[in-house]
C-alpha positions in Angstrom: -27.2 -31.0 8.6 -27.9 -31.3 12.4 -25.7 -32.2 15.3 -27.2 -33.5 18.6 -24.8 -33.0 21.5 -24.9 -34.4 25.1 -22.9 -32.1 27.4 -21.5 -33.6 30.5 -21.2 -30.5 32.7 -19.1 -31.3 35.7 -16.2 -33.7 36.3 -15.4 -37.3 36.5 -15.1 -38.4 40.1 -11.4 -38.6 41.2 -10.0 -42.1 40.6 -12.7 -43.0 38.1 -11.2 -41.4 35.0 -9.9 -44.7 33.4 -13.1 -46.6 34.2 -15.2 -43.7 32.7 -13.1 -43.6 29.5 -13.1 -47.4 29.2 -16.9 -47.6 29.6 -17.4 -44.8 27.0 -15.0 -46.5 24.5 -15.9 -50.2 25.1 -19.6 -50.0 25.8 -21.2 -46.8 24.7 -19.3 -45.9 21.5 -20.3 -49.2 19.9 -24.0 -48.4 20.7 -23.9 -44.8 19.6 -22.4 -45.7 16.3 -25.4 -47.9 15.7 -28.0 -45.1 16.0 -30.1 -45.1 12.9 -29.3 -42.2 10.6 -26.1 -41.3 12.5 -23.4 -40.0 10.0 -20.7 -39.3 12.5 -20.0 -39.8 16.2 -17.5 -37.8 18.1 -16.5 -37.9 21.8 -14.9 -34.6 22.9 -12.9 -34.3 26.1 -12.1 -30.8 27.4 -8.3 -30.2 27.7 -8.4 -26.5 28.4 -10.8 -23.6 28.3 -10.6 -19.8 28.4 -13.3 -19.8 31.1 -13.6 -21.7 34.4 -17.2 -22.4 34.0 -18.6 -24.6 32.6 -16.3 -27.4 33.1 -17.2 -30.1 30.6 -16.0 -33.6 31.3 -17.3 -34.8 27.9 -19.4 -33.8 25.0 -21.0 -36.5 22.8 -21.6 -35.2 19.3 -23.7 -37.1 16.7 -24.2 -35.7 13.2 -27.5 -36.4 11.3 -28.7 -35.3 7.9 -32.3 -34.4 9.0 -34.3 -33.7 12.2 -36.4 -36.8 11.2 -33.2 -38.9 11.5 -32.7 -37.6 15.0 -36.2 -38.4 15.9 -35.8 -42.0 14.5 -32.5 -42.4 16.5 -34.1 -41.2 19.7 -37.0 -43.7 19.3 -34.7 -46.6 18.4 -34.1 -49.7 20.5 -30.3 -49.0 20.5 -30.9 -45.6 22.0 -32.8 -47.2 24.9 -30.0 -49.7 25.3 -27.5 -46.9 25.4 -29.5 -45.0 28.0 -29.5 -48.1 30.2 -25.7 -48.5 29.7 -25.1 -44.8 30.4 -26.3 -45.3 34.0 -22.8 -46.6 34.9 -21.3 -43.3 33.7 -23.5 -41.3 36.1 -22.0 -43.3 39.0 -18.6 -42.1 37.9 -19.6 -38.5 37.3 -20.4 -35.4 39.4 -22.5 -33.0 37.4 -25.4 -32.7 35.1 -26.0 -33.8 31.5 -28.1 -31.9 29.0 -28.7 -32.3 25.2 -28.8 -29.6 22.5 -29.5 -29.9 18.8 -27.6 -27.6 16.5 -28.1 -26.8 12.9 -24.7 -27.0 11.2 -23.1 -25.6 8.1 -19.9 -26.8 6.6 -17.5 -24.7 4.6 -14.8 -26.0 2.3 -11.3 -24.6 3.2 -9.4 -22.9 0.4 -6.7 -25.1 -1.1 -4.1 -22.3 -1.6 
């Protein structure tokens, strides 16, 4: 399994928090959940950290079964639509965005 993350390193501009969240939930999540091959979409918001840097305003995490699924999603029309729609986020955000692909293992928790 593979997880592609977009890290929003920085902070949402003061006074823009509600607009940022609304744009993510109302505009972008519906697009991200349509990425071909996506198995799970998570939007993570940092509440606290044991370090001061990096400050992460948001992390987008999308889980895929294969690297080919990621490539297909990145080349899909809905991805280009989401890139265009994401431009509004950058007007509300001070920082940088970068992407990372992780290989992921899952482990079943013991029941007793």
